[in-house]
TORKOL-4160 file (C-alpha; in steps of 0.2 Angstrom, whole numbers, padded with zeros to 4 digits, m for minus):
405
<pt num="1" X="0102" Y="m0184" Z="0172"/>
<pt num="2" X="0094" Y="m0169" Z="0163"/>
<pt num="3" X="0101" Y="m0164" Z="0146"/>
<pt num="4" X="0110" Y="m0147" Z="0146"/>
<pt num="5" X="0106" Y="m0135" Z="0133"/>
<pt num="6" X="0119" Y="m0123" Z="0127"/>
<pt num="7" X="0112" Y="m0106" Z="0122"/>
<pt num="8" X="0121" Y="m0092" Z="0113"/>
<pt num="9" X="0115" Y="m0075" Z="0106"/>
<pt num="10" X="0117" Y="m0070" Z="0088"/>
<pt num="11" X="0131" Y="m0058" Z="0093"/>
<pt num="12" X="0141" Y="m0071" Z="0102"/>
<pt num="13" X="0140" Y="m0082" Z="0087"/>
<pt num="14" X="0146" Y="m0068" Z="0075"/>
<pt num="15" X="0160" Y="m0063" Z="0087"/>
<pt num="16" X="0165" Y="m0082" Z="0088"/>
<pt num="17" X="0166" Y="m0083" Z="0069"/>
<pt num="18" X="0175" Y="m0067" Z="0068"/>
<pt num="19" X="0188" Y="m0073" Z="0080"/>
<pt num="20" X="0190" Y="m0089" Z="0071"/>
<pt num="21" X="0193" Y="m0080" Z="0054"/>
<pt num="22" X="0206" Y="m0068" Z="0062"/>
<pt num="23" X="0216" Y="m0083" Z="0067"/>
<pt num="24" X="0218" Y="m0089" Z="0049"/>
<pt num="25" X="0233" Y="m0080" Z="0043"/>
<pt num="26" X="0231" Y="m0085" Z="0024"/>
<pt num="27" X="0216" Y="m0073" Z="0023"/>
<pt num="28" X="0223" Y="m0059" Z="0033"/>
<pt num="29" X="0235" Y="m0052" Z="0021"/>
<pt num="30" X="0230" Y="m0058" Z="0004"/>
<pt num="31" X="0229" Y="m0051" Z="m0014"/>
<pt num="32" X="0213" Y="m0056" Z="m0023"/>
<pt num="33" X="0210" Y="m0054" Z="m0041"/>
<pt num="34" X="0192" Y="m0050" Z="m0047"/>
<pt num="35" X="0181" Y="m0040" Z="m0058"/>
<pt num="36" X="0172" Y="m0025" Z="m0050"/>
<pt num="37" X="0153" Y="m0025" Z="m0049"/>
<pt num="38" X="0140" Y="m0015" Z="m0040"/>
<pt num="39" X="0152" Y="m0001" Z="m0037"/>
<pt num="40" X="0146" Y="0013" Z="m0025"/>
<pt num="41" X="0156" Y="0028" Z="m0019"/>
<pt num="42" X="0147" Y="0034" Z="m0003"/>
<pt num="43" X="0146" Y="0052" Z="0002"/>
<pt num="44" X="0157" Y="0047" Z="0017"/>
<pt num="45" X="0171" Y="0043" Z="0005"/>
<pt num="46" X="0170" Y="0024" Z="0009"/>
<pt num="47" X="0169" Y="0013" Z="m0006"/>
<pt num="48" X="0157" Y="m0002" Z="m0007"/>
<pt num="49" X="0159" Y="m0015" Z="m0021"/>
<pt num="50" X="0158" Y="m0033" Z="m0026"/>
<pt num="51" X="0173" Y="m0043" Z="m0033"/>
<pt num="52" X="0168" Y="m0058" Z="m0044"/>
<pt num="53" X="0175" Y="m0071" Z="m0056"/>
<pt num="54" X="0166" Y="m0083" Z="m0067"/>
<pt num="55" X="0160" Y="m0094" Z="m0052"/>
<pt num="56" X="0159" Y="m0083" Z="m0036"/>
<pt num="57" X="0156" Y="m0066" Z="m0029"/>
<pt num="58" X="0164" Y="m0058" Z="m0014"/>
<pt num="59" X="0157" Y="m0042" Z="m0005"/>
<pt num="60" X="0171" Y="m0029" Z="m0001"/>
<pt num="61" X="0173" Y="m0012" Z="0007"/>
<pt num="62" X="0187" Y="0001" Z="0006"/>
<pt num="63" X="0187" Y="0014" Z="0019"/>
<pt num="64" X="0190" Y="0032" Z="0015"/>
<pt num="65" X="0208" Y="0033" Z="0021"/>
<pt num="66" X="0213" Y="0019" Z="0009"/>
<pt num="67" X="0202" Y="0025" Z="m0005"/>
<pt num="68" X="0210" Y="0042" Z="m0005"/>
<pt num="69" X="0226" Y="0034" Z="m0009"/>
<pt num="70" X="0220" Y="0026" Z="m0026"/>
<pt num="71" X="0228" Y="0033" Z="m0042"/>
<pt num="72" X="0214" Y="0027" Z="m0053"/>
<pt num="73" X="0195" Y="0028" Z="m0053"/>
<pt num="74" X="0187" Y="0011" Z="m0050"/>
<pt num="75" X="0171" Y="0007" Z="m0059"/>
<pt num="76" X="0160" Y="m0008" Z="m0064"/>
<pt num="77" X="0168" Y="m0020" Z="m0076"/>
<pt num="78" X="0186" Y="m0016" Z="m0071"/>
<pt num="79" X="0198" Y="m0030" Z="m0067"/>
<pt num="80" X="0208" Y="m0027" Z="m0051"/>
<pt num="81" X="0220" Y="m0034" Z="m0038"/>
<pt num="82" X="0214" Y="m0030" Z="m0020"/>
<pt num="83" X="0225" Y="m0032" Z="m0005"/>
<pt num="84" X="0215" Y="m0035" Z="0011"/>
<pt num="85" X="0209" Y="m0046" Z="0025"/>
<pt num="86" X="0193" Y="m0057" Z="0027"/>
<pt num="87" X="0183" Y="m0053" Z="0042"/>
<pt num="88" X="0165" Y="m0053" Z="0048"/>
<pt num="89" X="0154" Y="m0038" Z="0048"/>
<pt num="90" X="0145" Y="m0042" Z="0064"/>
<pt num="91" X="0130" Y="m0031" Z="0062"/>
<pt num="92" X="0126" Y="m0039" Z="0045"/>
<pt num="93" X="0131" Y="m0056" Z="0049"/>
<pt num="94" X="0142" Y="m0058" Z="0033"/>
<pt num="95" X="0160" Y="m0060" Z="0029"/>
<pt num="96" X="0168" Y="m0048" Z="0017"/>
<pt num="97" X="0185" Y="m0042" Z="0011"/>
<pt num="98" X="0191" Y="m0026" Z="0020"/>
<pt num="99" X="0202" Y="m0018" Z="0006"/>
<pt num="100" X="0218" Y="m0009" Z="0011"/>
<pt num="101" X="0226" Y="m0006" Z="m0007"/>
<pt num="102" X="0220" Y="m0009" Z="m0024"/>
<pt num="103" X="0228" Y="m0010" Z="m0041"/>
<pt num="104" X="0220" Y="m0010" Z="m0059"/>
<pt num="105" X="0223" Y="m0026" Z="m0067"/>
<pt num="106" X="0214" Y="m0023" Z="m0083"/>
<pt num="107" X="0196" Y="m0022" Z="m0090"/>
<pt num="108" X="0183" Y="m0035" Z="m0086"/>
<pt num="109" X="0176" Y="m0047" Z="m0099"/>
<pt num="110" X="0159" Y="m0039" Z="m0099"/>
<pt num="111" X="0166" Y="m0021" Z="m0100"/>
<pt num="112" X="0177" Y="m0027" Z="m0114"/>
<pt num="113" X="0162" Y="m0034" Z="m0124"/>
<pt num="114" X="0153" Y="m0018" Z="m0121"/>
<pt num="115" X="0167" Y="m0007" Z="m0129"/>
<pt num="116" X="0170" Y="m0020" Z="m0143"/>
<pt num="117" X="0151" Y="m0020" Z="m0148"/>
<pt num="118" X="0150" Y="m0001" Z="m0146"/>
<pt num="119" X="0164" Y="0002" Z="m0158"/>
<pt num="120" X="0157" Y="m0011" Z="m0170"/>
<pt num="121" X="0140" Y="m0003" Z="m0171"/>
<pt num="122" X="0147" Y="0015" Z="m0171"/>
<pt num="123" X="0158" Y="0011" Z="m0186"/>
<pt num="124" X="0143" Y="0004" Z="m0195"/>
<pt num="125" X="0134" Y="0021" Z="m0192"/>
<pt num="126" X="0120" Y="0014" Z="m0180"/>
<pt num="127" X="0123" Y="0029" Z="m0168"/>
<pt num="128" X="0122" Y="0042" Z="m0182"/>
<pt num="129" X="0110" Y="0056" Z="m0178"/>
<pt num="130" X="0104" Y="0056" Z="m0197"/>
<pt num="131" X="0096" Y="0039" Z="m0193"/>
<pt num="132" X="0086" Y="0045" Z="m0178"/>
<pt num="133" X="0067" Y="0046" Z="m0180"/>
<pt num="134" X="0057" Y="0061" Z="m0172"/>
<pt num="135" X="0046" Y="0057" Z="m0157"/>
<pt num="136" X="0028" Y="0062" Z="m0161"/>
<pt num="137" X="0022" Y="0077" Z="m0151"/>
<pt num="138" X="0005" Y="0070" Z="m0149"/>
<pt num="139" X="0005" Y="0051" Z="m0148"/>
<pt num="140" X="m0012" Y="0042" Z="m0146"/>
<pt num="141" X="m0004" Y="0026" Z="m0140"/>
<pt num="142" X="0012" Y="0021" Z="m0131"/>
<pt num="143" X="0020" Y="0004" Z="m0131"/>
<pt num="144" X="0031" Y="m0001" Z="m0116"/>
<pt num="145" X="0042" Y="m0016" Z="m0116"/>
<pt num="146" X="0048" Y="m0020" Z="m0099"/>
<pt num="147" X="0045" Y="m0031" Z="m0083"/>
<pt num="148" X="0026" Y="m0030" Z="m0079"/>
<pt num="149" X="0030" Y="m0031" Z="m0060"/>
<pt num="150" X="0045" Y="m0019" Z="m0058"/>
<pt num="151" X="0045" Y="m0001" Z="m0051"/>
<pt num="152" X="0049" Y="0006" Z="m0068"/>
<pt num="153" X="0032" Y="0001" Z="m0076"/>
<pt num="154" X="0023" Y="0009" Z="m0061"/>
<pt num="155" X="0033" Y="0025" Z="m0063"/>
<pt num="156" X="0030" Y="0026" Z="m0082"/>
<pt num="157" X="0011" Y="0023" Z="m0080"/>
<pt num="158" X="0009" Y="0036" Z="m0067"/>
<pt num="159" X="0019" Y="0049" Z="m0076"/>
<pt num="160" X="0009" Y="0046" Z="m0093"/>
<pt num="161" X="m0008" Y="0046" Z="m0084"/>
<pt num="162" X="m0004" Y="0062" Z="m0075"/>
<pt num="163" X="0003" Y="0072" Z="m0090"/>
<pt num="164" X="m0009" Y="0065" Z="m0104"/>
<pt num="165" X="m0023" Y="0054" Z="m0097"/>
<pt num="166" X="m0031" Y="0051" Z="m0114"/>
<pt num="167" X="m0016" Y="0042" Z="m0121"/>
<pt num="168" X="m0017" Y="0023" Z="m0122"/>
<pt num="169" X="m0004" Y="0012" Z="m0115"/>
<pt num="170" X="0000" Y="m0006" Z="m0121"/>
<pt num="171" X="0012" Y="m0016" Z="m0111"/>
<pt num="172" X="0022" Y="m0031" Z="m0118"/>
<pt num="173" X="0029" Y="m0041" Z="m0103"/>
<pt num="174" X="0048" Y="m0044" Z="m0105"/>
<pt num="175" X="0062" Y="m0051" Z="m0095"/>
<pt num="176" X="0074" Y="m0037" Z="m0091"/>
<pt num="177" X="0089" Y="m0047" Z="m0085"/>
<pt num="178" X="0096" Y="m0065" Z="m0086"/>
<pt num="179" X="0095" Y="m0078" Z="m0099"/>
<pt num="180" X="0083" Y="m0075" Z="m0113"/>
<pt num="181" X="0079" Y="m0057" Z="m0108"/>
<pt num="182" X="0086" Y="m0049" Z="m0124"/>
<pt num="183" X="0075" Y="m0061" Z="m0134"/>
<pt num="184" X="0059" Y="m0055" Z="m0126"/>
<pt num="185" X="0064" Y="m0037" Z="m0129"/>
<pt num="186" X="0067" Y="m0040" Z="m0147"/>
<pt num="187" X="0050" Y="m0049" Z="m0148"/>
<pt num="188" X="0042" Y="m0034" Z="m0140"/>
<pt num="189" X="0049" Y="m0022" Z="m0153"/>
<pt num="190" X="0045" Y="m0034" Z="m0167"/>
<pt num="191" X="0027" Y="m0036" Z="m0161"/>
<pt num="192" X="0024" Y="m0017" Z="m0160"/>
<pt num="193" X="0030" Y="m0015" Z="m0177"/>
<pt num="194" X="0020" Y="m0029" Z="m0185"/>
<pt num="195" X="0004" Y="m0024" Z="m0177"/>
<pt num="196" X="0006" Y="m0005" Z="m0179"/>
<pt num="197" X="m0004" Y="m0001" Z="m0163"/>
<pt num="198" X="0007" Y="0012" Z="m0155"/>
<pt num="199" X="0016" Y="0028" Z="m0160"/>
<pt num="200" X="0031" Y="0027" Z="m0149"/>
<pt num="201" X="0040" Y="0012" Z="m0140"/>
<pt num="202" X="0049" Y="0013" Z="m0124"/>
<pt num="203" X="0061" Y="m0001" Z="m0119"/>
<pt num="204" X="0068" Y="0000" Z="m0101"/>
<pt num="205" X="0070" Y="m0005" Z="m0083"/>
<pt num="206" X="0077" Y="0002" Z="m0067"/>
<pt num="207" X="0096" Y="0003" Z="m0063"/>
<pt num="208" X="0108" Y="m0010" Z="m0059"/>
<pt num="209" X="0125" Y="m0017" Z="m0061"/>
<pt num="210" X="0132" Y="m0020" Z="m0079"/>
<pt num="211" X="0126" Y="m0038" Z="m0077"/>
<pt num="212" X="0109" Y="m0033" Z="m0073"/>
<pt num="213" X="0108" Y="m0021" Z="m0088"/>
<pt num="214" X="0116" Y="m0033" Z="m0100"/>
<pt num="215" X="0101" Y="m0038" Z="m0110"/>
<pt num="216" X="0101" Y="m0020" Z="m0116"/>
<pt num="217" X="0119" Y="m0022" Z="m0122"/>
<pt num="218" X="0116" Y="m0037" Z="m0133"/>
<pt num="219" X="0118" Y="m0035" Z="m0151"/>
<pt num="220" X="0101" Y="m0042" Z="m0155"/>
<pt num="221" X="0093" Y="m0029" Z="m0144"/>
<pt num="222" X="0102" Y="m0015" Z="m0152"/>
<pt num="223" X="0099" Y="m0020" Z="m0170"/>
<pt num="224" X="0080" Y="m0023" Z="m0166"/>
<pt num="225" X="0079" Y="m0005" Z="m0159"/>
<pt num="226" X="0089" Y="0002" Z="m0174"/>
<pt num="227" X="0078" Y="m0007" Z="m0187"/>
<pt num="228" X="0061" Y="m0002" Z="m0179"/>
<pt num="229" X="0050" Y="0008" Z="m0190"/>
<pt num="230" X="0042" Y="0015" Z="m0174"/>
<pt num="231" X="0052" Y="0028" Z="m0164"/>
<pt num="232" X="0061" Y="0020" Z="m0149"/>
<pt num="233" X="0065" Y="0028" Z="m0133"/>
<pt num="234" X="0078" Y="0019" Z="m0122"/>
<pt num="235" X="0075" Y="0021" Z="m0103"/>
<pt num="236" X="0088" Y="0010" Z="m0095"/>
<pt num="237" X="0094" Y="0013" Z="m0077"/>
<pt num="238" X="0097" Y="0029" Z="m0068"/>
<pt num="239" X="0106" Y="0045" Z="m0073"/>
<pt num="240" X="0124" Y="0038" Z="m0075"/>
<pt num="241" X="0120" Y="0021" Z="m0083"/>
<pt num="242" X="0123" Y="0020" Z="m0102"/>
<pt num="243" X="0119" Y="0004" Z="m0113"/>
<pt num="244" X="0121" Y="0000" Z="m0131"/>
<pt num="245" X="0102" Y="0003" Z="m0133"/>
<pt num="246" X="0104" Y="0021" Z="m0127"/>
<pt num="247" X="0116" Y="0025" Z="m0142"/>
<pt num="248" X="0105" Y="0015" Z="m0155"/>
<pt num="249" X="0088" Y="0021" Z="m0150"/>
<pt num="250" X="0080" Y="0037" Z="m0157"/>
<pt num="251" X="0080" Y="0045" Z="m0140"/>
<pt num="252" X="0089" Y="0041" Z="m0123"/>
<pt num="253" X="0080" Y="0045" Z="m0107"/>
<pt num="254" X="0090" Y="0045" Z="m0091"/>
<pt num="255" X="0076" Y="0036" Z="m0081"/>
<pt num="256" X="0060" Y="0027" Z="m0085"/>
<pt num="257" X="0050" Y="0041" Z="m0078"/>
<pt num="258" X="0060" Y="0054" Z="m0089"/>
<pt num="259" X="0055" Y="0043" Z="m0104"/>
<pt num="260" X="0037" Y="0044" Z="m0100"/>
<pt num="261" X="0039" Y="0063" Z="m0099"/>
<pt num="262" X="0047" Y="0064" Z="m0116"/>
<pt num="263" X="0035" Y="0052" Z="m0124"/>
<pt num="264" X="0019" Y="0062" Z="m0120"/>
<pt num="265" X="0014" Y="0081" Z="m0119"/>
<pt num="266" X="0008" Y="0089" Z="m0103"/>
<pt num="267" X="m0010" Y="0094" Z="m0106"/>
<pt num="268" X="m0009" Y="0108" Z="m0093"/>
<pt num="269" X="0006" Y="0116" Z="m0102"/>
<pt num="270" X="m0004" Y="0114" Z="m0118"/>
<pt num="271" X="m0019" Y="0123" Z="m0110"/>
<pt num="272" X="m0008" Y="0137" Z="m0104"/>
<pt num="273" X="m0001" Y="0139" Z="m0122"/>
<pt num="274" X="m0019" Y="0140" Z="m0129"/>
<pt num="275" X="m0024" Y="0153" Z="m0116"/>
<pt num="276" X="m0009" Y="0163" Z="m0120"/>
<pt num="277" X="m0012" Y="0162" Z="m0138"/>
<pt num="278" X="m0030" Y="0168" Z="m0136"/>
<pt num="279" X="m0025" Y="0182" Z="m0125"/>
<pt num="280" X="m0013" Y="0188" Z="m0139"/>
<pt num="281" X="m0027" Y="0186" Z="m0152"/>
<pt num="282" X="m0038" Y="0197" Z="m0141"/>
<pt num="283" X="m0024" Y="0210" Z="m0139"/>
<pt num="284" X="m0022" Y="0211" Z="m0158"/>
<pt num="285" X="m0040" Y="0212" Z="m0161"/>
<pt num="286" X="m0041" Y="0226" Z="m0148"/>
<pt num="287" X="m0027" Y="0235" Z="m0158"/>
<pt num="288" X="m0037" Y="0233" Z="m0174"/>
<pt num="289" X="m0052" Y="0241" Z="m0166"/>
<pt num="290" X="m0043" Y="0255" Z="m0157"/>
<pt num="291" X="m0034" Y="0261" Z="m0172"/>
<pt num="292" X="m0049" Y="0267" Z="m0182"/>
<pt num="293" X="m0057" Y="0274" Z="m0166"/>
<pt num="294" X="m0042" Y="0286" Z="m0165"/>
<pt num="295" X="m0044" Y="0291" Z="m0183"/>
<pt num="296" X="m0062" Y="0295" Z="m0180"/>
<pt num="297" X="m0058" Y="0306" Z="m0165"/>
<pt num="298" X="m0046" Y="0316" Z="m0176"/>
<pt num="299" X="m0060" Y="0317" Z="m0190"/>
<pt num="300" X="m0074" Y="0321" Z="m0178"/>
<pt num="301" X="m0071" Y="0340" Z="m0178"/>
<pt num="302" X="m0073" Y="0340" Z="m0197"/>
<pt num="303" X="m0087" Y="0328" Z="m0199"/>
<pt num="304" X="m0105" Y="0330" Z="m0195"/>
<pt num="305" X="m0112" Y="0321" Z="m0180"/>
<pt num="306" X="m0124" Y="0311" Z="m0191"/>
<pt num="307" X="m0110" Y="0305" Z="m0202"/>
<pt num="308" X="m0100" Y="0300" Z="m0187"/>
<pt num="309" X="m0114" Y="0290" Z="m0180"/>
<pt num="310" X="m0117" Y="0281" Z="m0196"/>
<pt num="311" X="m0099" Y="0277" Z="m0198"/>
<pt num="312" X="m0098" Y="0271" Z="m0180"/>
<pt num="313" X="m0113" Y="0260" Z="m0183"/>
<pt num="314" X="m0106" Y="0252" Z="m0198"/>
<pt num="315" X="m0090" Y="0249" Z="m0190"/>
<pt num="316" X="m0098" Y="0241" Z="m0175"/>
<pt num="317" X="m0107" Y="0229" Z="m0187"/>
<pt num="318" X="m0091" Y="0225" Z="m0196"/>
<pt num="319" X="m0083" Y="0221" Z="m0179"/>
<pt num="320" X="m0097" Y="0211" Z="m0173"/>
<pt num="321" X="m0097" Y="0201" Z="m0190"/>
<pt num="322" X="m0078" Y="0198" Z="m0189"/>
<pt num="323" X="m0079" Y="0193" Z="m0171"/>
<pt num="324" X="m0093" Y="0180" Z="m0175"/>
<pt num="325" X="m0084" Y="0173" Z="m0190"/>
<pt num="326" X="m0068" Y="0172" Z="m0180"/>
<pt num="327" X="m0077" Y="0163" Z="m0165"/>
<pt num="328" X="m0086" Y="0151" Z="m0178"/>
<pt num="329" X="m0069" Y="0147" Z="m0187"/>
<pt num="330" X="m0060" Y="0144" Z="m0170"/>
<pt num="331" X="m0075" Y="0133" Z="m0164"/>
<pt num="332" X="m0076" Y="0123" Z="m0180"/>
<pt num="333" X="m0057" Y="0120" Z="m0180"/>
<pt num="334" X="m0058" Y="0113" Z="m0162"/>
<pt num="335" X="m0073" Y="0102" Z="m0166"/>
<pt num="336" X="m0065" Y="0095" Z="m0182"/>
<pt num="337" X="m0049" Y="0091" Z="m0173"/>
<pt num="338" X="m0058" Y="0083" Z="m0158"/>
<pt num="339" X="m0069" Y="0072" Z="m0170"/>
<pt num="340" X="m0053" Y="0067" Z="m0179"/>
<pt num="341" X="m0044" Y="0062" Z="m0163"/>
<pt num="342" X="m0059" Y="0052" Z="m0157"/>
<pt num="343" X="m0061" Y="0043" Z="m0173"/>
<pt num="344" X="m0042" Y="0038" Z="m0173"/>
<pt num="345" X="m0043" Y="0034" Z="m0155"/>
<pt num="346" X="m0058" Y="0023" Z="m0158"/>
<pt num="347" X="m0049" Y="0013" Z="m0172"/>
<pt num="348" X="m0034" Y="0010" Z="m0160"/>
<pt num="349" X="m0045" Y="0005" Z="m0146"/>
<pt num="350" X="m0054" Y="m0008" Z="m0158"/>
<pt num="351" X="m0037" Y="m0015" Z="m0163"/>
<pt num="352" X="m0030" Y="m0016" Z="m0145"/>
<pt num="353" X="m0028" Y="m0034" Z="m0139"/>
<pt num="354" X="m0033" Y="m0027" Z="m0122"/>
<pt num="355" X="m0051" Y="m0021" Z="m0128"/>
<pt num="356" X="m0057" Y="m0039" Z="m0129"/>
<pt num="357" X="m0055" Y="m0041" Z="m0110"/>
<pt num="358" X="m0069" Y="m0029" Z="m0108"/>
<pt num="359" X="m0081" Y="m0042" Z="m0117"/>
<pt num="360" X="m0076" Y="m0056" Z="m0105"/>
<pt num="361" X="m0062" Y="m0063" Z="m0115"/>
<pt num="362" X="m0045" Y="m0067" Z="m0108"/>
<pt num="363" X="m0027" Y="m0072" Z="m0114"/>
<pt num="364" X="m0016" Y="m0087" Z="m0108"/>
<pt num="365" X="0002" Y="m0087" Z="m0106"/>
<pt num="366" X="0015" Y="m0099" Z="m0100"/>
<pt num="367" X="0033" Y="m0094" Z="m0095"/>
<pt num="368" X="0029" Y="m0076" Z="m0100"/>
<pt num="369" X="0024" Y="m0082" Z="m0118"/>
<pt num="370" X="0007" Y="m0081" Z="m0125"/>
<pt num="371" X="m0001" Y="m0098" Z="m0128"/>
<pt num="372" X="m0008" Y="m0099" Z="m0145"/>
<pt num="373" X="m0012" Y="m0117" Z="m0147"/>
<pt num="374" X="m0019" Y="m0130" Z="m0134"/>
<pt num="375" X="m0005" Y="m0141" Z="m0139"/>
<pt num="376" X="0008" Y="m0129" Z="m0131"/>
<pt num="377" X="0001" Y="m0134" Z="m0114"/>
<pt num="378" X="0004" Y="m0150" Z="m0105"/>
<pt num="379" X="m0006" Y="m0157" Z="m0090"/>
<pt num="380" X="0002" Y="m0151" Z="m0074"/>
<pt num="381" X="0009" Y="m0135" Z="m0082"/>
<pt num="382" X="0007" Y="m0118" Z="m0072"/>
<pt num="383" X="m0001" Y="m0105" Z="m0083"/>
<pt num="384" X="m0006" Y="m0087" Z="m0081"/>
<pt num="385" X="m0024" Y="m0081" Z="m0086"/>
<pt num="386" X="m0025" Y="m0063" Z="m0090"/>
<pt num="387" X="m0042" Y="m0055" Z="m0089"/>
<pt num="388" X="m0050" Y="m0038" Z="m0085"/>
<pt num="389" X="m0044" Y="m0032" Z="m0068"/>
<pt num="390" X="m0028" Y="m0043" Z="m0067"/>
<pt num="391" X="m0021" Y="m0060" Z="m0068"/>
<pt num="392" X="m0024" Y="m0078" Z="m0061"/>
<pt num="393" X="m0010" Y="m0091" Z="m0059"/>
<pt num="394" X="m0018" Y="m0108" Z="m0063"/>
<pt num="395" X="m0013" Y="m0127" Z="m0064"/>
<pt num="396" X="m0018" Y="m0137" Z="m0080"/>
<pt num="397" X="m0028" Y="m0152" Z="m0073"/>
<pt num="398" X="m0033" Y="m0159" Z="m0090"/>
<pt num="399" X="m0030" Y="m0155" Z="m0108"/>
<pt num="400" X="m0043" Y="m0158" Z="m0122"/>
<pt num="401" X="m0039" Y="m0156" Z="m0140"/>
<pt num="402" X="m0053" Y="m0151" Z="m0152"/>
<pt num="403" X="m0050" Y="m0167" Z="m0162"/>
<pt num="404" X="m0053" Y="m0178" Z="m0147"/>
<pt num="405" X="m0070" Y="m0170" Z="m0142"/>
């Protein structure tokens, strides 16, 4: 006898699971306690969020009608009690809580930690404007501490190169969320300060939930930014995201792209300013020339033609001499500043750890940390080889220590 095969569509399976859940009365009218995360108020008026505790998360939605009856404004980190039912969202193939009512229970643990540290550091004076360092107007090198693979670093590089292509960029790869993220950010800040390679440091990442951004709310990160001798720009999240690092840093940018705009000047704007200044100088020079000409016109009736011609000739020579001197002084000033800039840029380029890549050297890292000693690598480890043009992921097949050769 032939085997029979039961075939069902995806929609049929989701419909079946949905029907099963709707028969379980205990989850059809239940109060659930949790901390709000990933909160989003849609333009339609619907609310989308995640409820979480220390072990699990539950996706939830509150439609416009129910949301309009709330007597408080939900936000990330808030502890709430939500009344609703568990059902399947068929199109997405996932179960979620459909919230019908919600009450504020209290403040979530992370939000409470955020407010506690904010008050502590604020009381110590770490947020005071008097401690803020000025961002240099014409930096020659920018240090960026962020993930080397995220969208934030691509945005910042694009903006910097568009606005001021001669500025150098040094990237210190960091973890930007999860365990150990704060440690790598602190290491980046300390590295830039110890090497004195950059004029400005940008620390940042794209937006996210309070959990995603927590590395920038750690006390160690905040104190490293505050203690930095080099000015620090905090570029964490999007317009409405604030972290402790934003309050401590010398300048807060609403987005990584905005941080890049604040860090470097726009050479096109500078050119326009120079053109405007030159036009003003020309206008002033013309006024200086026109004034004595008018005087000559008034005196022409009382002065012989020969004397006027001699006076005009002398005046023209004086004007020519003044024009030449002005042009030479302006040109010499530009040449002097250009040579000084090139000299300083050459020094920075020679000190840059990236310049050795041009000569065929490379750097080795393991678990996002630079490998300085062969003893730090074991056979079978996976390491990243960074050289000109990109990176290679390699596996160590053998380790040879110099003493053994």
